[in-house]
N, C-alpha and C positions, 0 to 999 in steps of 0.2 A: 872779860869772860871768866867763867869759873875755871879753876885749875884742872877740873875734871875733863875739860874739853880735849885735852891731849889723849886721854883714854877713849873718849867718845869717838874721836876721829879714827884712832887705831881700830877700835871695834867695828865701826861702820865700814871702813875699807876692807878689813879682814872678812867681814860677813858678806861683802859684795864680791869677794873673790880676787881682790887685788894681789899681785905678787908680794911676797914678804919684803923684798928690797924697796918696793914703792911705798909700802906701809911705813917702813922705818924712815924712808926719805921724807914723807909727809910729816911724820912726828918731829924729825930733826928741823924741818923748815919752820914748823910752828914754834918750836923752842927758840930758834934763831930770831923769829919775828918778835917774840917777847923780849929777848935779850936786847934787840935793837930799838925797842920802844914802840913798835908798830901796833902791838897788842898789849893791853893791860890785863893781867891775870889777878883775879880776886881769890884769896884763900878760902877754901870750903868752910873752915872753922868760923869765919865771920858771917857765913850765910845760913848756918844751921837753924837758927830760930825762925827766920823767914821761910826757909825751905820746909821746915816742919809744918808751918801754917799752910803752905801751898799744898802739901801732901794731903792734909786734913780737909781743907776747904775745897780743893779742886780735884781731889783723887788722882794726883799725879804720881808717876814713878819718882823715886828719889833723885835720879840724875836729871830728869826734866825739871823738877822742883828747884834743884840747885842752880841749874842754868837760868831759869826764870828769875830766881832770887837775885842773881848777880845783875841781871838787866834792870830789875826794879831798884836795886841799891844804887846803881850807877845812872839810872834814868836814861837808858839807851834802848832804842827800838831793836826788835829781834827779827832776823830772817831765818826761817827754819822750814824744813820739810818734815818735821816730826808731827805726826797726826795728833798726838796728845796736846801739843802746844798750839795747834791750829784749831782746836775745838772752840766754838763760839763762847762758851762759858769762860774759858781761859783768856781768850782775846778781850772779852768784856771786863774781866777782872783786871787785867794789865792796863787797860785803857783808863780805869779809875785812877791809876798811879801815873798817868801820862806816858805810858809805854805802849807802843803798837807792835803787834806781831804780824808779820807778813810771810806768806809762802813765796817761793822764788817767782812763781807765775804772777802773783799780785804785785810783787816788787817791780818786776820789769814792765808789767802792764801799766803801772802808774808812772813809768818813766823816771823812777828814782835811780840814784847812783850811790855807790859807796864812796864816801869822801875820805 
């Protein structure tokens, strides 16, 4: 995942009204998961060119483009509740690169699991 995900999680939880201590705890847990090797973080600098292309081609916000660029670079599917990434035009674009984008509902309906 893009290294921006740390701030995306902090922003999402803060916006949803989570207590500050829970937001900080979630941030620390993500950092620990990276340290332990459960999550691979991709530096934003390596994603800039692809992210720029995604902003222009798909009219994505910068953070969405960076996150999708990391999935395309690593050839991994995406599970997201972000309405911008779930648009059909974005899903079809990603599919051309062998990457599928699922909502949580789609993911569970298909009986998929995180491995």
